[in-house]
C-alpha positions as CSV (number, residue, x, y, z in Angstrom):
1,M,3.8,31.7,9.1
2,K,0.5,31.3,7.2
3,S,2.3,32.1,3.9
4,I,4.9,29.4,4.5
5,I,2.1,26.9,5.3
6,S,0.2,28.0,2.2
7,F,3.3,27.6,0.1
8,F,3.8,24.0,1.4
9,L,0.1,23.1,0.9
10,R,0.5,23.9,-2.8
11,F,2.5,20.7,-3.2
12,T,0.0,18.4,-1.5
13,C,-2.4,18.2,-4.5
14,K,-0.8,15.3,-6.3
15,E,1.2,12.1,-6.0
16,Y,4.9,12.3,-7.0
17,S,6.9,9.7,-8.8
18,P,9.8,8.0,-7.0
19,L,12.3,10.1,-9.0
20,Q,10.5,13.3,-8.0
21,R,10.4,12.2,-4.4
22,A,14.1,11.4,-4.4
23,V,15.1,14.7,-6.0
24,S,12.9,16.6,-3.6
25,M,15.0,15.3,-0.7
26,I,18.3,16.7,-2.0
27,P,17.8,20.2,-0.5
28,G,16.7,18.6,2.8
29,I,19.8,16.4,2.9
30,L,22.0,19.4,2.2
31,I,20.3,21.6,4.8
32,F,19.5,19.1,7.6
33,L,22.3,16.6,7.4
34,I,25.2,18.9,6.3
35,L,24.7,22.6,6.7
36,S,22.6,22.9,9.9
37,P,24.8,20.3,11.7
38,L,27.9,22.3,10.6
39,C,26.5,25.6,12.0
40,I,25.1,23.9,15.2
41,I,28.4,22.0,15.9
42,L,30.5,25.2,15.3
43,L,28.3,27.1,17.8
44,A,28.3,24.2,20.3
45,R,32.0,23.7,20.0
46,Y,32.6,27.4,20.6
47,L,30.4,27.5,23.7
48,S,31.8,24.2,25.1
49,S,35.3,25.7,24.9
50,F,34.4,27.9,27.9
51,V,33.7,24.8,30.0
52,P,36.9,22.8,31.0
53,L,35.3,19.4,30.7
54,H,37.5,16.7,29.2
55,L,36.4,13.1,29.2
56,P,38.3,10.1,28.0
57,R,37.9,9.7,24.3
58,F,37.0,6.0,24.2
59,P,33.7,6.3,26.2
60,E,32.8,9.3,24.1
61,L,33.4,7.3,20.9
62,L,31.2,4.4,22.3
63,I,28.4,6.9,23.0
64,M,28.9,8.4,19.5
65,T,28.8,5.0,17.8
66,G,25.6,4.0,19.6
67,A,24.0,7.4,18.9
68,L,24.9,7.2,15.2
69,L,23.5,3.7,14.9
70,I,20.2,4.8,16.5
71,A,20.1,7.9,14.4
72,I,20.6,6.2,11.1
73,S,18.1,3.5,12.1
74,L,15.4,6.0,13.0
75,M,15.9,8.2,10.0
76,T,16.0,5.3,7.6
77,W,13.0,3.5,9.1
78,G,10.9,6.8,9.1
79,L,11.9,7.6,5.5
80,V,11.1,4.1,4.3
81,E,7.7,4.2,6.0
82,L,6.9,7.6,4.5
83,W,8.1,6.4,1.1
84,R,6.1,3.1,1.0
85,K,3.0,3.8,3.0
86,G,2.6,7.6,2.4
87,K,3.8,7.6,-1.2
88,G,5.8,10.7,-0.4
89,S,8.9,12.0,1.3
90,P,9.8,14.1,4.4
91,A,10.4,17.0,2.1
92,P,7.5,19.5,2.1
93,I,7.8,19.9,-1.7
94,A,6.9,16.2,-2.2
95,P,4.8,15.3,0.9
96,T,3.0,12.1,1.6
97,V,-0.5,11.7,0.2
98,S,-1.8,10.0,3.3
99,L,-1.2,10.2,7.0
100,V,1.4,7.6,8.0
101,T,0.8,6.1,11.5
102,T,2.6,2.8,11.1
103,G,6.2,1.7,11.8
104,P,8.0,4.2,14.0
105,Y,5.1,6.6,13.5
106,A,3.0,4.3,15.7
107,W,5.2,5.2,18.7
108,C,6.7,8.6,17.8
109,R,5.2,11.3,15.7
110,N,8.6,12.6,14.6
111,P,11.1,9.7,14.3
112,I,13.1,11.4,11.5
113,E,13.5,14.6,13.6
114,L,14.4,12.5,16.7
115,G,17.0,10.6,14.6
116,T,18.3,13.8,13.2
117,N,18.9,15.2,16.7
118,I,20.6,12.1,17.8
119,Y,22.7,12.4,14.6
120,F,23.7,15.9,15.8
121,L,24.7,14.4,19.2
122,A,26.9,11.9,17.4
123,L,28.5,14.5,15.1
124,G,29.1,16.9,18.0
125,I,30.8,14.1,20.0
126,W,33.0,13.3,17.0
127,F,34.0,16.8,16.3
128,G,34.3,18.2,19.8
129,G,33.5,15.8,22.6
130,L,30.5,14.9,24.8
131,L,29.7,18.5,25.8
132,T,29.7,19.7,22.2
133,G,27.5,16.7,21.3
134,L,25.0,17.5,24.1
135,L,24.9,21.2,23.1
136,S,24.4,20.1,19.5
137,L,21.5,17.9,20.5
138,L,20.0,20.8,22.5
139,F,20.3,23.3,19.7
140,G,18.9,20.8,17.2
141,L,15.9,20.1,19.4
142,I,15.2,23.8,19.8
143,L,15.2,24.4,16.1
144,G,13.4,21.2,15.2
145,V,10.6,21.6,17.8
146,A,10.1,25.2,16.8
147,Y,9.7,24.3,13.1
148,I,7.4,21.4,13.9
149,K,5.2,23.4,16.3
150,I,5.1,26.6,14.3
151,I,4.7,25.2,10.7
152,E,4.5,21.4,10.3
153,E,1.8,20.6,12.8
154,K,-0.5,23.3,11.4
155,E,0.1,22.1,7.9
156,M,-0.6,18.5,8.8
157,Q,-3.9,19.6,10.6
158,L,-5.0,21.4,7.4
159,R,-4.1,18.4,5.2
160,F,-5.4,15.5,7.3
161,G,-8.0,17.1,9.6
162,R,-9.5,15.0,12.3
163,A,-7.3,11.9,11.6
164,Y,-4.2,14.1,12.4
165,E,-5.9,15.6,15.5
166,E,-6.5,12.1,16.9
167,Y,-3.0,11.0,16.0
168,L,-1.6,14.2,17.6
169,H,-3.3,13.3,20.9
170,S,-2.6,9.5,20.9
171,V,1.1,9.3,19.9
172,P,4.0,11.0,21.8
173,F,5.7,13.9,20.1
174,M,9.3,12.8,19.9
175,A,9.7,10.0,22.5
176,F,8.7,6.4,22.3
177,P,6.0,5.6,24.9
178,F,8.4,3.6,27.1
179,L,10.7,6.6,27.4
180,Q,7.9,9.1,28.1
181,R,6.8,9.8,31.7
182,R,3.1,9.4,31.9
183,V,1.1,12.0,33.9
184,V,-2.1,10.5,35.4
185,Q,-5.0,13.0,35.3
186,K,-7.6,12.9,38.1
């Protein structure tokens, strides 16, 4: 993992032009919005075929529409904030030059990842039903959390140091504060 983190750190030494940032996002769009949902949904659809759960399509489509609107809003808001405030992109090959803690990042450390997983839920519902959507959400969360915990958080700590440490402990991982259950420590 250290070699992957070192590889990503090579890209943090400069500020990228808007064109470079836009081009850097093409692989991410292909991987995270097309290829990985395809694989996740195929697996989820296969597994859900073993469970005889059939719900009326109209409520599923309502849930799907709401999920899609939330997903697009979170991903767009997060991207715009990274673009404007951080002068970078979510792509590790054109990262932000500063730590972004405003907009959705003031309430959730990973709004784009959260939006992406809700997007997986919506696509899963569209292509297979509610169970496929829920399994897609689960598989997306497992993969996303693994990447963030194993690679991204370590890279961010190396790049932003104490500021990131404080941010890490003050802002919820992937849930807005009003959705997160608080544990009172004695």
